[in-house]
C-alpha positions in Angstrom: 0.0 0.0 0.0 2.7 2.5 1.0 4.9 1.5 -2.0 1.9 2.3 -4.3 1.5 5.8 -2.6 5.3 6.5 -2.9 5.2 5.6 -6.6 2.7 8.4 -7.1 4.7 11.1 -5.4 7.6 12.2 -7.7 5.4 14.1 -10.2 3.9 16.0 -7.3 7.3 17.4 -6.1 7.8 20.5 -8.3 8.6 24.1 -7.9 5.6 24.8 -10.1 3.3 24.0 -7.1 5.0 24.6 -3.8 1.9 24.1 -1.8 1.4 20.5 -3.0 5.2 19.9 -2.7 5.1 21.0 0.9 2.2 18.6 1.6 4.2 15.8 0.0 7.3 16.6 2.1 5.3 16.8 5.3 3.8 13.4 4.5 7.3 11.9 3.9 8.4 13.4 7.2 5.5 11.7 9.1 6.3 8.4 7.3 10.0 8.6 8.3 8.9 9.1 12.0 6.1 6.5 12.3 7.2 3.9 9.6 10.9 4.4 9.0 11.3 1.1 7.2 9.0 2.2 4.4 11.7 4.7 3.3 14.3 2.0 2.7 13.8 2.2 -1.0 13.7 6.0 -1.3 17.4 6.4 -1.9 17.2 4.6 -5.3 13.9 6.2 -6.3 13.2 9.5 -8.1 11.6 10.9 -5.0 14.9 11.8 -3.4 16.3 13.2 -6.7 13.2 15.4 -7.1 13.6 16.6 -3.5 17.2 17.5 -4.0 16.3 19.4 -7.2 13.7 21.3 -5.2 16.3 22.3 -2.7 18.2 24.1 -5.5 15.1 26.0 -6.6 15.0 29.7 -5.8 11.3 29.3 -5.0 11.9 27.0 -2.0 11.3 29.4 0.8 9.1 29.9 3.9 6.9 26.9 4.9 8.1 24.6 2.1 11.7 25.2 3.1 10.9 24.6 6.8 9.1 21.3 5.8 12.2 20.3 3.8 14.5 20.8 6.8 12.2 18.7 9.1 12.2 16.0 6.4 16.0 15.7 6.2 16.3 15.6 10.0 13.6 12.8 10.1 15.2 10.9 7.2 18.7 10.9 8.6 17.2 9.8 12.0 15.8 6.6 10.4 19.3 5.1 10.1 18.5 3.8 6.7 21.4 2.3 4.8 22.8 4.6 2.0 20.8 7.5 3.6 23.2 8.4 6.4 24.6 11.8 7.3 27.5 11.8 4.8 25.4 10.3 2.0 22.8 13.0 2.3 25.5 15.7 2.7 27.1 14.6 -0.6 23.8 14.6 -2.4 23.1 18.2 -1.3 26.5 19.7 -1.9 27.8 17.4 -4.7 26.9 19.7 -7.6 28.7 22.7 -6.1 31.9 20.6 -5.3 31.8 19.0 -8.8 32.6 22.4 -10.1 30.7 21.7 -13.3 28.8 24.9 -13.0 27.8 27.4 -10.4 24.2 27.3 -9.3 22.1 29.9 -11.0 20.4 31.4 -8.0 22.0 32.6 -4.8 18.9 31.4 -2.9 19.9 27.9 -3.8 23.1 28.2 -1.8 21.2 29.4 1.3 18.7 26.5 1.0 21.4 23.9 0.7 23.3 25.5 3.7 20.1 25.3 5.8 19.7 21.6 4.9 23.3 21.0 5.8 22.7 22.6 9.2 19.5 20.7 9.8 21.4 17.4 9.2 24.2 18.5 11.4 21.9 19.4 14.3 20.3 15.9 14.0 23.8 14.3 14.0 25.9 16.3 16.4 28.7 13.8 16.5 29.3 14.3 12.8 29.4 18.1 13.1 32.9 19.0 14.1 34.6 17.1 11.3 32.3 18.6 8.7 32.7 22.1 10.1 36.4 21.7 10.0 36.2 20.7 6.3 34.1 23.8 5.5 36.7 25.9 7.2 39.4 24.3 5.0 37.3 24.8 1.9 37.1 28.6 2.6 40.9 28.7 3.2 41.8 26.6 0.2 43.1 28.9 -2.6 42.0 26.4 -5.2 38.4 26.5 -4.0 36.0 28.2 -6.5 33.9 31.1 -5.3 30.9 28.8 -5.4 32.5 26.4 -2.9 33.6 29.2 -0.6 30.1 30.7 -0.8 28.4 27.4 0.2 31.0 26.7 2.9 30.6 30.1 4.5 26.8 29.9 4.4 26.9 26.4 5.9 29.2 27.6 8.7 26.8 30.4 9.4 23.7 28.1 9.4 25.4 25.5 11.6 26.9 28.2 13.9 23.5 29.8 14.3 22.3 26.8 16.3 25.6 25.2 17.5 28.4 26.8 19.5 31.5 26.9 17.1 33.8 28.7 19.5 35.9 25.5 19.8 37.1 26.0 16.2 40.3 28.0 16.6 40.7 29.1 12.9 37.1 30.1 12.4 37.3 33.9 13.2 40.4 34.4 11.1 39.1 32.4 8.1 35.9 34.5 8.1 37.7 37.8 8.4 40.1 36.8 5.6 37.0 36.1 3.4 36.1 39.8 3.7 39.1 40.5 1.5 37.8 38.2 -1.4 37.4 39.8 -4.8 33.9 38.3 -5.0 31.1 40.5 -3.5 29.0 37.3 -2.9 31.7 35.7 -0.9 32.2 38.8 1.2 28.5 39.0 1.8 28.4 35.4 2.7 31.3 35.9 5.2 29.3 38.8 6.7 26.2 36.6 7.0 28.2 33.8 8.5 29.8 36.0 11.2 26.4 37.4 12.2 24.8 33.9 12.4 27.7 32.4 14.3 27.6 35.2 16.8 24.1 34.2 17.7 25.3 30.7 18.6 27.6 32.1 21.3 27.0 35.8 22.1 29.4 36.1 25.0 32.2 34.9 22.7 31.4 36.5 19.4 29.5 39.7 20.1 32.6 41.5 21.8 34.7 40.2 18.9 32.3 41.6 16.2 32.0 44.9 18.0 35.8 45.2 18.5 36.4 44.5 14.8 33.9 47.1 13.8 35.7 49.7 15.9 39.2 48.6 14.8 38.7 47.9 11.1 37.4 51.0 9.2 37.7 49.4 5.8 35.7 46.4 6.9 33.0 48.3 8.8 30.4 47.9 6.1 30.6 44.1 6.1 31.0 43.8 9.8 28.0 46.0 10.5 26.1 44.0 7.9 26.7 40.9 10.0 24.4 42.4 12.6 21.7 43.3 10.1 19.4 40.9 11.9 20.1 42.1 15.4 16.9 41.1 17.1 18.8 38.1 18.5 21.7 40.1 19.6 21.9 42.3 22.7 19.9 45.3 21.6 21.4 47.9 24.0 25.0 46.9 23.2 24.5 47.0 19.5 22.3 50.2 19.6 25.0 52.1 21.5 27.8 51.0 19.2 25.7 51.8 16.0 25.1 55.3 17.3 28.8 55.8 17.5 29.1 55.0 13.8 26.1 57.0 12.5 28.4 60.0 12.2 30.8 58.2 9.9 31.7 60.2 6.8 31.5 57.0 4.6 28.0 56.9 3.2 28.0 53.1 2.6 28.8 52.5 6.3 26.1 55.0 7.4 23.5 53.2 5.2 24.2 49.9 6.9 24.2 51.6 10.3 20.8 53.1 9.4 19.5 49.7 8.3 20.6 48.1 11.6 19.1 51.0 13.6 15.8 50.7 11.7 15.6 46.9 12.2 16.4 47.3 15.9 13.7 49.9 16.2 11.2 47.4 15.0 12.0 45.2 18.0 11.1 47.8 20.6 9.5 50.8 18.8 8.0 52.4 21.9 11.5 52.8 23.4 13.7 53.2 20.4 11.6 55.3 18.0 11.8 58.3 20.4 15.5 57.8 20.7 15.8 58.0 16.9 13.7 61.2 16.9 16.0 62.7 19.6 18.9 62.4 17.2 17.2 64.8 14.7 18.5 67.5 17.1 22.1 66.4 16.6 24.6 69.0 15.4 26.0 66.4 13.0 24.4 66.3 9.5 25.7 62.7 9.2 23.8 61.7 12.3 20.6 63.4 11.2 20.8 61.7 7.7 21.4 58.3 9.4 18.4 58.5 11.6 16.1 59.7 8.8 17.4 56.8 6.7 16.8 54.4 9.6 13.1 55.3 9.5 13.0 54.1 5.9 13.9 50.6 7.1 11.0 50.6 9.6 8.5 51.0 6.7 7.1 48.0 4.9 4.0 47.2 2.8 2.4 45.0 5.4 0.9 46.0 8.8 3.4 46.3 11.7 3.2 47.2 15.4 5.3 50.3 14.8 2.8 51.8 12.3 0.6 53.8 14.8 3.7 55.2 16.5 5.3 56.0 13.2 2.3 57.8 11.9 2.4 60.1 14.9 6.0 61.1 14.5 6.9 60.7 10.8 6.1 64.3 10.3 9.0 65.2 12.7 11.4 63.2 10.5 10.1 64.8 7.4 10.7 68.2 8.8 14.3 67.5 7.7 13.1 68.5 4.2 13.9 72.0 5.6 17.3 70.9 6.9 20.2 73.3 5.9 22.2 70.2 4.7 21.6 69.1 1.1 22.2 65.4 1.8 19.8 65.3 4.8 17.1 66.8 2.6 17.9 64.2 -0.1 17.6 61.2 2.3 14.4 62.7 3.7 12.9 62.6 0.2 14.1 59.0 -0.2 12.3 58.1 3.1 9.2 60.0 2.1 9.2 58.1 -1.3 9.4 54.8 0.6 6.4 55.7 2.7 4.4 56.9 -0.3 5.1 53.7 -2.1 4.8 51.1 0.7 2.4 52.7 3.2 0.8 55.9 1.8 -1.5 56.2 4.9 1.6 57.4 6.8 2.0 60.5 4.8 -1.3 61.3 3.1 -2.4 63.8 5.8 1.0 65.5 5.7 1.0 66.3 2.0 -0.2 69.9 2.4 2.9 70.6 4.5 5.4 68.4 2.6 4.6 69.1 -1.0 5.8 72.8 -1.1 9.2 71.6 0.2 9.2 68.6 -2.2 8.4 70.9 -5.2 11.1 73.3 -4.0 13.7 70.6 -4.5 12.8 70.1 -8.2 14.3 73.5 -9.1 17.8 73.8 -10.6 20.0 75.8 -8.3 22.8 77.7 -10.0 24.7 78.0 -6.8 25.1 74.2 -6.8 26.6 74.1 -10.3 30.4 74.3 -10.5 33.1 73.8 -13.0 35.9 71.2 -12.4 39.1 71.2 -14.5 40.1 67.7 -15.7 43.4 68.2 -17.5 42.8 70.6 -20.4 39.0 70.2 -20.2 36.4 71.9 -18.0 33.6 69.6 -16.7 30.4 70.9 -15.2 29.2 69.3 -12.0 25.7 69.8 -10.6 25.6 69.0 -6.9 21.9 69.4 -6.9 21.1 66.7 -9.4 20.7 63.9 -6.9 18.2 65.7 -4.8 16.2 66.8 -7.8 16.1 63.2 -9.0 14.9 62.2 -5.6 12.1 64.8 -5.7 10.9 63.8 -9.1 10.9 60.1 -8.1 8.6 61.1 -5.2 6.3 62.9 -7.6 6.1 59.8 -9.8 5.3 57.6 -6.8 2.5 60.0 -5.6 0.7 59.6 -9.0 0.0 56.0 -8.0 -0.6 56.4 -4.3 -2.0 59.9 -3.6 -3.4 61.3 -6.8 -6.6 62.4 -5.1 -4.5 64.6 -2.8 -2.6 66.5 -5.5 -3.3 69.8 -7.1 -2.7 68.5 -10.6 -2.0 71.8 -12.2 0.6 72.7 -9.6 2.0 69.2 -10.2 2.1 69.8 -14.0 4.1 73.1 -13.4 7.0 71.0 -12.0 6.6 68.3 -14.7 7.1 71.1 -17.3 10.3 72.2 -15.6 11.5 68.6 -15.5 11.0 68.3 -19.3 13.9 70.8 -19.7 16.2 69.4 -17.1 19.0 66.8 -17.0 18.8 63.5 -18.9 17.8 61.4 -15.9 15.1 63.9 -14.9 13.7 64.2 -18.5 13.4 60.4 -18.6 11.4 60.5 -15.4 9.1 63.3 -16.5 8.4 61.5 -19.9 7.2 58.6 -17.8 5.0 60.9 -15.7 3.5 62.5 -18.8 2.5 59.0 -20.1 0.9 58.2 -16.7 -0.8 61.6 -16.5 -2.3 61.2 -20.0 -4.2 58.2 -18.7 -4.9 59.4 -15.1 -5.8 63.1 -15.8 -6.4 63.6 -19.5 -8.5 66.7 -19.2 -5.9 68.5 -17.1 -3.1 67.5 -19.4 -5.1 68.7 -22.4 -5.4 72.2 -20.9 -1.5 72.3 -20.7 -0.8 70.5 -23.9 0.7 73.5 -25.8 3.2 74.1 -23.0 4.1 70.4 -22.9 4.7 70.0 -26.7 7.5 72.4 -27.0 10.1 70.7 -24.7 9.2 67.4 -26.2 9.8 68.8 -29.7 13.1 70.3 -28.5 14.3 66.9 -27.2 13.3 65.1 -30.4 15.0 67.5 -32.7 18.3 68.1 -30.7 21.4 67.1 -32.6 24.5 65.7 -30.9 27.8 67.2 -31.9 29.6 65.1 -34.5 32.7 64.8 -32.4 30.8 63.5 -29.3 31.5 60.2 -27.7 29.3 57.1 -28.5 27.6 57.4 -25.1 26.2 60.8 -26.0 24.6 59.5 -29.2 23.1 56.6 -27.3 21.7 58.8 -24.5 20.2 61.2 -27.1 18.7 58.3 -29.0 17.1 57.0 -25.7 15.8 60.4 -24.9 14.1 60.7 -28.3 12.4 57.3 -27.9 11.2 58.1 -24.4 9.9 61.5 -25.5 8.2 59.9 -28.4 6.5 57.4 -26.1 5.2 60.4 -24.2 3.9 61.9 -27.5 2.1 58.7 -28.4 0.5 58.7 -24.9 -0.6 62.3 -25.3 -2.2 61.5 -28.6 -4.5 59.0 -27.0 -6.3 61.9 -25.3 -9.4 62.9 -27.2 -9.0 66.3 -28.8 -5.2 66.3 -28.5 -4.7 66.3 -32.2 -6.7 69.5 -32.5 -4.0 71.5 -30.7 -2.2 73.6 -33.4 1.2 73.0 -31.8 0.7 69.2 -31.5 -0.6 69.1 -35.1 2.5 71.0 -36.3 4.8 68.7 -34.3 3.1 65.6 -35.9 3.8 67.0 -39.3 7.4 67.6 -38.4 7.6 64.0 -37.2 6.1 62.7 -40.4 8.6 64.7 -42.6 11.6 63.4 -40.7 12.4 59.7 -41.6 14.2 59.0 -38.4 11.5 60.4 -36.1 8.7 58.9 -38.2 10.3 55.4 -37.9 10.6 55.8 -34.1 7.0 57.1 -33.9 5.6 54.2 -35.9 7.5 51.6 -34.0 6.2 52.9 -30.7 2.6 53.2 -32.0 2.8 49.6 -33.1 4.2 48.4 -29.8 1.5 50.4 -28.0 -1.3 48.9 -30.1 0.1 45.4 -29.5 0.3 45.9 -25.7 -3.3 47.2 -25.7 -4.5 44.2 -27.7 -2.8 41.8 -25.3 -4.3 43.6 -22.3 -7.8 43.2 -23.9 -7.1 39.5 -24.5 -6.2 38.9 -20.9 -8.9 41.0 -19.3 
């Protein structure tokens, strides 16, 4: 009877239906516990090969992954011949060590490492030797990056649950991995250190904190090892992070901010007011760090922090009036995150925030400077990043808070953006296309003022001696501008505008523009037909 059931299982184990796969895995786990002899033949069947394939799928996460870990622990506990600890370990890690090819998805390495750790917890006597081998794999100069990646992640997953302080080389090996040329290996080393610290806080937490203080070049990775700090000692980590929130290196400040934000989610009633207190800091770096930290407390699903955050997010957004340009920029980034993920946090603040947001869309001549590079002079616009952040906020608000916008005031700033830098033009072309659908009558009233900058973009010529990149950028600008034109022409009455009609004639008489226009119209029509077919 059981054999007949087992024969039906392989086709049901597939990443295409994780829910059914999870039920199959749970059934096999129960079978391993109550009727272990029934799994004697599983080693030679396609069931195990399908399960191993599923472990390598990037879709194996959440409940299905948890079920898989329980299954491997139950399976190795049956004592079945050819399905012992080392047998299963070889099946899981074999493809990586065979060096035939790296696994396509990084998630696959994490899943394999979690399975390795699950087996090791079930067979503690086998653990020290395997951990020692992983340490040697990381050290070995002949190991591929894929092998190092898997070994580091496996060390992290095992060390998360088992105290590895008895491994004398472990700290040195992980720190050396921070110097790898592979970003994925460095990230895995950071993950491993944070996970291992959880396995023995008294041993590893002082070590991690000491390294952060003493290794400026490694601070980013070391801090990232604490990016899931809820299992660490909150107060110790919080105090240390605050020391680093004034660091001049932006990459380090961003990781500090992420850690502060995630810590705040653990105890928002205590820690959110502390973050707010740092808004009064005399250091612009500290102010930018705490405003960025708020961004990491915002998600698109309900959280206990939400009511508290709604009451005080206005205080953090007052930094849109900060004298420091970078603080205002990160305030816009945080505002954009709220508008995108949880607009209810900021909807009631728009009357106060929008004037400051719109103010940051303006080109400021005092922020433009010339830099000499050899015989050439190069123009640098220090205000470009904050203008981009402001226009990105505007684009987000079209989807999340359209009903709270004065659309004509909004269009004033879209018009300015149409004459700005390449990056901002690209954003405003997208906005025009959205506005043509969302607010056609308002756009129609401004059509004549919108056509001219579009025409200017489409007819601009690049100097003959310009580099290839300039030609490519101008070509992309033309195409994006033309997409906006096609969108505008979907508005009833748009063709009756004399300026639009004249521009259409100009497009028709220019072979290059006509070809772009026709291609975009064709693509647009095809997309509309597909939309109708699927609706």
